[in-house]
C-alpha positions as CSV (number, residue, x, y, z in Angstrom):
1,M,-0.2,0.2,-0.3
2,R,2.7,2.2,0.6
3,T,3.9,2.3,-2.8
4,I,0.8,2.8,-4.5
5,L,0.7,6.0,-1.8
6,A,3.9,6.9,-3.0
7,A,3.5,6.2,-7.0
8,A,0.0,8.3,-6.5
9,L,1.9,11.3,-4.9
10,A,4.8,11.0,-7.2
11,A,2.6,10.9,-10.1
12,G,0.9,14.1,-8.8
13,L,4.2,15.7,-8.4
14,M,5.9,15.2,-11.8
15,T,2.6,16.1,-13.6
16,G,2.3,19.7,-11.6
17,A,-1.2,18.9,-11.1
18,A,-1.3,19.2,-7.0
19,Q,-1.7,23.0,-6.0
20,A,-1.6,24.6,-2.6
21,E,-2.0,27.9,-1.0
22,V,-2.8,29.9,1.6
23,V,-5.0,32.2,-0.4
24,A,-5.5,34.9,2.6
25,Q,-5.1,35.4,6.0
26,S,-5.6,38.2,8.8
27,D,-5.7,38.8,12.4
28,T,-9.6,37.7,11.9
29,G,-9.5,34.7,9.3
30,F,-7.8,32.9,6.5
31,Q,-8.5,30.7,3.3
32,I,-6.5,27.7,2.4
33,R,-7.1,25.9,-0.9
34,H,-5.8,23.0,-2.2
35,S,-6.3,21.2,-5.8
36,F,-5.4,18.2,-7.5
37,T,-6.4,16.4,-10.8
38,S,-8.0,12.8,-10.3
39,P,-8.4,10.1,-13.0
40,A,-11.8,9.6,-11.1
41,A,-14.7,10.9,-12.8
42,P,-17.0,13.6,-10.6
43,A,-19.3,10.9,-9.5
44,A,-16.7,8.4,-8.1
45,V,-14.7,11.8,-6.3
46,Y,-18.1,12.7,-4.9
47,A,-18.4,9.1,-3.4
48,G,-15.0,9.1,-2.2
49,L,-15.3,12.4,0.0
50,G,-18.1,9.8,1.7
51,A,-15.1,7.3,2.2
52,V,-13.4,9.5,4.5
53,A,-12.3,6.6,7.1
54,A,-10.2,5.3,3.8
55,W,-8.3,8.2,3.2
56,W,-8.1,10.8,6.3
57,D,-5.0,10.6,8.5
58,P,-5.5,8.8,11.8
59,A,-2.4,11.2,13.0
60,H,-5.5,13.9,12.7
61,T,-8.3,12.1,14.7
62,Y,-8.9,12.0,18.4
63,S,-9.1,8.3,18.4
64,G,-6.1,7.6,16.4
65,K,-8.1,5.2,14.4
66,S,-9.5,6.8,10.9
67,E,-11.9,3.9,10.7
68,N,-13.9,5.7,13.7
69,L,-14.6,8.3,11.1
70,S,-17.1,8.7,8.9
71,L,-19.0,11.1,6.7
72,S,-22.4,11.4,4.9
73,P,-22.3,13.5,1.9
74,Q,-25.7,14.7,2.2
75,A,-27.1,17.7,3.6
76,G,-27.4,17.5,7.5
77,G,-25.0,14.6,7.7
78,C,-22.1,14.6,10.1
79,F,-18.6,14.2,9.7
80,C,-18.1,12.2,12.9
81,E,-15.7,10.1,15.0
82,K,-16.3,7.5,17.3
83,V,-13.9,8.0,20.6
84,G,-14.8,5.4,23.5
85,T,-18.2,5.8,24.5
86,G,-18.3,9.4,23.3
87,G,-17.1,10.9,20.0
88,V,-16.5,13.9,18.3
89,R,-18.3,16.1,15.3
90,H,-15.9,17.3,13.1
91,G,-18.5,19.2,10.6
92,V,-22.1,19.2,9.5
93,V,-22.7,19.2,5.7
94,V,-24.5,22.6,4.9
95,L,-24.9,21.8,1.1
96,A,-24.6,18.4,-1.2
97,L,-24.7,18.9,-4.3
98,P,-23.7,15.5,-6.0
99,P,-21.4,15.3,-7.6
100,S,-20.0,18.8,-8.0
101,T,-20.2,20.0,-4.5
102,L,-19.8,19.3,-0.6
103,R,-19.4,22.1,2.0
104,L,-19.4,21.4,5.3
105,E,-19.2,23.7,8.5
106,A,-16.5,21.9,9.9
107,P,-14.2,23.7,12.8
108,L,-11.5,21.2,12.5
109,G,-9.1,19.9,15.8
110,P,-8.0,23.0,17.7
111,L,-9.9,25.3,16.0
112,Q,-13.4,23.7,17.5
113,G,-12.0,25.9,20.7
114,E,-11.6,28.9,18.9
115,G,-15.0,30.8,18.4
116,V,-14.5,30.8,14.7
117,A,-16.8,29.8,11.8
118,T,-15.8,27.7,9.0
119,A,-16.6,26.7,5.5
120,L,-14.9,23.7,3.8
121,T,-15.8,23.2,0.7
122,F,-14.9,20.1,-2.2
123,S,-15.5,21.2,-5.6
124,V,-15.2,18.6,-8.1
125,K,-15.0,19.5,-11.9
126,A,-14.8,17.1,-14.7
127,E,-11.5,17.8,-16.7
128,G,-10.6,15.4,-19.2
129,A,-11.3,12.0,-18.6
130,G,-11.1,12.6,-14.9
131,S,-12.2,15.5,-12.5
132,R,-10.3,18.6,-10.9
133,V,-10.6,18.3,-7.2
134,T,-10.4,21.5,-5.1
135,L,-10.6,21.8,-1.2
136,D,-11.1,25.4,0.1
137,Y,-11.1,26.1,3.5
138,K,-12.3,29.6,5.1
139,V,-12.3,30.3,8.8
140,G,-12.9,33.5,10.4
141,G,-13.4,34.6,13.9
142,Y,-12.1,36.1,17.1
143,N,-9.3,34.8,19.1
144,P,-7.0,37.5,21.5
145,A,-3.8,36.7,19.6
146,G,-5.2,36.6,16.3
147,V,-6.6,33.6,14.2
148,K,-4.1,34.0,11.3
149,Q,-1.9,31.9,13.6
150,W,-3.1,28.7,12.9
151,A,-3.1,29.6,9.3
152,S,0.1,27.7,8.4
153,P,-0.5,24.5,10.7
154,V,-4.2,24.2,8.9
155,D,-2.4,24.5,5.6
156,Q,0.0,21.7,6.2
157,V,-2.6,19.2,7.8
158,L,-5.0,19.9,5.0
159,G,-2.3,19.4,2.5
160,V,-1.8,15.8,3.9
161,Q,-5.5,15.0,4.0
162,A,-5.7,16.1,0.1
163,G,-2.8,13.8,-0.4
164,R,-4.2,10.9,1.2
165,L,-7.6,11.9,-0.8
166,E,-5.7,12.1,-4.1
167,A,-4.0,8.4,-3.3
168,Y,-7.1,7.1,-2.5
169,L,-9.2,8.1,-5.6
170,A,-6.1,7.0,-8.2
171,S,-6.1,3.5,-6.3
172,G,-9.2,3.2,-5.2
173,A,-7.8,1.5,-1.9
174,A,-7.5,2.6,1.6
175,V,-4.2,4.9,2.4
176,E,-2.1,3.2,4.9
177,A,-0.9,5.1,8.1
178,R,2.6,6.3,7.7
């Protein structure tokens, strides 16, 4: 599996398809964007978003296990994680327009305690025989030290997730933990 992941990531880097950036940042918010091409058709990409347990990095979960994650890609759906007898709601789907758009209100990780509003949007557009997948994350709110301090670490974490999603869509196999 690691060979599949390495090959998929290398293919993305060689084609120059993957793009990532902190689009904007200020004391009150930031915007992050990651984009890549996938050989999967838009409907398969949209379905793959719902298979979050197959591609989300377990290092960025509360339980340490991706298999405890679920995402129902429909309006009102939960991006949730089972943790012992409790759990975490990482986000809620606020817009589901298969196969082109999935948007969640998702204050991920430490942002849950920061008093911020978020919009995590996955946009999928047909491109050639596959798709262009864009992850756009906007965060705004208040923190005495400023919200922009989170831009770089969140960008890094979402970059990992985008890379793992790209590998999953290319191989169709769950991406192993590193």
